[in-house]
N, C-alpha and C positions, 0 to 999 in steps of 0.2 A: 423281399428278405432272402435272405441268406444262411442257407445251412451249411453244414459242413461238408456237404460234395462241392458248393461252389468254392467252399475256401478252398479246399485240397486241388480242385480242377485248375484253382486263379493259379496256386501252389506252381504246380505241375509246368502249364502252360508258360510260366516265365522261364521256367527253370531249362524246357525242352529249346525254348527261343534264345536262352544266353549261351552263348558260342562257348566261354570259362568253362561250362559243364556238358560232360559228356555223357550221363547217362541218370537218369530221374525215377525213384518209384513212391509210391504210396506203399507201404510193406514195413515189416517188424526189425528191429537192430539188426536180427540176425541174418537177415536179407545180407548185408553186407558180404560178409561170409561166405554164404553157403547158396541161398536160392536165387537169385539173377544170376543166373550163367553166363548172361548174352551181359552183364555192366562192360563199363568202362570209366575213367577216374580223369579227374574229376565225378563225386557221384554224389549226387544231391539225396536224401531222401527225406521224406515226412512219414513220421512215426504212426503210425497205425494203433501202436497201443498207448498210446502217452496223450489223449485227447480229453482234456477237461474241461465240462462247460457249467458257468456260471452265469443264473438268471439277474442280473444287474434290475430290473425293473418291470411291473407288469400292468395290463392294461387294467380298463377300469372291469372288466371278465373276468379277471385275474387268469388270464392268457401270457404267456411272454412276451413282452415289449421288448428287450433289448437285455445282450447275451454276448458274453464271452466266451469265446473257447481259448483255449491257452494249448499252443500246442508246445510240440517237441520236432526241431528242423535240422538237421542233421548235413553235416558237408563233410566229404570224408575225400582224400586224397592218399597215392601212392608215397611211401617213403622206405624204400627196397636198400638194402645193404650196401647196392652198387651206387645208388645215391647218396646214400651216409657218408660215402669215401670223397666226396665234392660237394655236399650243400651240409648246410648242418641242419639241427633239428629248426631253430629258430626262424630260419630263411622259410622253411618250409611253410612250417607255420603261418608267419607272414605272408606269403601267397593264398594261404587257402585262408585267412582271415581278408586278404583284397576278395578276393573272389566271394566270400558273403556278404561283405559290406555294399559290393556293388547290386548282387541279386538284390536284397531290402533296399536298397536305394531305386530300385525299378517297381520293386510290391507295392512300395510305399506312394511312387511316384502313381502308380496306372491306381492305386486304387483310396487316393486321401480325399477324393467327391462323395466317396461312398456310393457312389454310383450302382457298385456291384452287390448291393445290400449289407457291402461290412469294409470297416477300414479299420487298419491295422493300430494296434494300443504299444504297451511297451514291448520293448527285444531285448533279451537280457541276455548274457553270454553265461552259457553253462560250464562248461568243460573242455578242454582240449586234451586228449588222449591219445596215445600211442597203441593201436589195436591190429589182431591178428596175427601173432608172433612178433610186432613190432614191426611189420609191412607198412604199416595203413596208420595215416593220422587222420581223427576226425576232430573235428568240431560240431557243439553241439549249441542247440540257441532255444529259448522258451520266448516263444513268440505269444502275445492276445491279440484277436483278431474279434474286434467290436461288432457283433450282427446287430441290424433291427429288423424285428421280428413283424413285418406288416400284413401280413396273408395267414396268421393261425387262427384257426376255427375252430370253435366248441364242439364237442363228439357228442355222439348221440346216445344216452343214458335210457336202461329202461329199468323202471325201479318195481 
């Protein structure tokens, strides 16, 4: 069974192993600007404030059997005033899109079998923005993780 912890751990492990990503975190979007002072770019952020769970099917005893976690994964890179003199925004965006595409290819490849308890569903591009006084660019993706829930147990109820 894959719970959200296993999904987050797998996403962060891949980001850690990926040489094109220099830092990663499971945090809220504000961490890009303030909280993670030891960060470097390009950065991967698993947005802890934007996780939705939909139960897709139930077992015979009414426990969840399959659920979809819809999560927000964000890729961030610098786009400083000095870079703007030599590199246009589209080139920087393309570079970040390439990093995200390579990341998702590895994530999908490692979890295609569902052996970890989940596999990837739809991946949709959400937004492409300049952020933090136009010194950063970010890509936001909505990603569906389909989890097979096999070891849920009934609780104890005293009426």
